[in-house]
N, C-alpha and C positions, 0 to 999 in steps of 0.2 A: 504493500500499500504506500502511496506517495504521501508526502507532507500535506499536500492539498486536501487529500481525502481525510486525513486526520483532523484537520482544521475544519473542514466542512462537518464532519461528524461532531466535532465539539461545538460548533455553531449550532447544529440541529438540537443538541442536547440542552444547550442554553436557552434556546427559543422555546423548547417544550417546558423548561422550568419556569420561564416567564410566563407562559400561558397558563401553567398550573398555578402559579403564584396569584395571578389575576383572578382566575376562577375561584380560588379559595377565598380571596378577598370578597368576592360577590356572595359566596355562601355565608361568610362571616357577616356581611351587611345584612343579608336577609334574616339570619338568626337573631342578630342585634335588634332589627326593627321588629320582628315577631315578638321577642321578649319585652321590649319597651311598650309596644302597643297592648300586650297582654297585661302588663303591670298597670297601665293607665286604665284600661277597661276594668280590671278588677277594682281599682280605686274608685271609679265612677260608678260602678255597680256594687257598692260597698255592702248592702244588705244582702244581695245575692251571693256575694263572695263569702260572707260569714256563714250563711246558710249551707253553702257548698263544703265549706270547711268543717261544719258540724256534721251535716247529714252524709256527705259523700265520703270525706276523709276520716270522719269518726272522731274528730277532736272534741274533747269535752267543752261545753258551752263557755265555761269560765276561762278557757284558753283560746277560744275561736278568734276573738279579735287579734290577739298577739300572733297567732298562727297566720291569720289572713294578712296582717301587716307584714310579717316576715316573708310570706311568698311574694307579695308585691315588690318589696324592698330587693329580695334576691334576684327577681326577674329583671327589675330596672337596673341593678348593679351590674349583672351579668351582661345585658345589652350594652350598657355604656362601656363596660370594659373590653367587650369584643371590638368596639370601634377604635380602641387605642391600641396601636402596634405594640408598645411596651408592656401592656397589660392583657393582651389577647389570651394568653395561656390561662391566667386566672379567671377571665370571662368564660372561656370554653369549659374550664372545670366546674364553675358554678352552674353554667348551663346544663352540663352533664348531670350534675348532682340533682338539680331540680327536675329535669326532664326524666330521670330514673325513678323518682318519687312518684311523678305523675304517671308514668308507664305502669309502676307496680300497682298504683291505686286502680287504674283502669283495668288491668289484668285481673286484679281481685274482684272488681265488680262483675266482670265477665264470667269469671269462673264460678262465682256465687249465684249467677243468673239473677241479678238484682232486678232486671226489667227496666222499665223507663226511669231514668235518674238524670239529675242535673250534675254532670262532673265539672262544670265551670271551664270546660276545655274548648268552648268556641266562642266566637264574638256574636253569634246570633241566638236563635231560640234555645232555652235552657235544657228542657228535659228531653231525653231521647233513649232509644235502645242502644247500648254500648255493644260493640262487636269487633270483628276482625279489622274493620277499616280504622277505628280509633287506635287499636293496638298497633296496627301497621304504621299508621300516621306517627304516633309518638315513637316507635322504634326507628323510623327514619331520621326523625328530629334528633333523637338521641345518638344515633350513628354520625349524624352531621356534626353534633357537638364533640363527639369523640374524635372525629377526623380533624377538626379544628384544633383540638387539644394536641393531637399527635404531630401536626405540622404547623403549629403556631408561629415558629421561627421563619418558616418559608412563604408566609402570607405577605402580599404587597400591601402598601397603605392604601386605604379606601379613598377613592375619588367621589367627589359630590354626585357624579352620575350613577355610581354604584349604589348609593343611598336611595336615589330616585328609582332606579331599577328594582331595588329591594322592596320599596312601597308598592310597586306594580305587582311584584311576585306576592306580596302579602294580600293584595286584592284577589289575585287568582287563587291563593291558598283559602281565603275566607269564602269565595264562590264555590269551590271544590267542596269545602266542608259543608255548606249549606246544601248543595246538591246531594251530597251523600247522606244528609239528614232526611231527605224525602223517602217516605215509606215504600213507594214502588222501586226506588233504587236498592233499598235494603233487601227487598225480596228477589232481586235479580231480574225484574222485568224492565223493558225498555219503555222510556216515556214517549 
């Protein structure tokens, strides 16, 4: 192999690394926007949030406000840290921790066949039958947080356009969540 081939190969690897770095930044932007939006939604729907913490998570009434506040604060903090390159690893770790708890709570509800419940895990209507979709959705979000945690040092700085794209992705995420909440979709029939 000639020197030119080695240089071209090194250039291809560097280009692939740059693309991966930008894509990871976009994933981090989406997860950050999702977590911050979720924290804001929980704060503005405080009564619902407390009820979910009590009824769905099983937190005693006297500790529900503190637990709800902690959930909001951790989500907001994780989202903010994900936007900062020097603190992205901590943000990804917090995101992974909270998403693990949410996934465990949803899996528990499905395993116990709790029926129609409000898990507090959507921006729309509260109560729904939880199932494979919610488990898969949270598993993907958790995997995303773990991916960001593993590659935190390789993630590029976020551009403002990536935050705008993350907001658009959040709108699509919300639309997909509402679509999956429809009863015909749950039963596998086509609308």
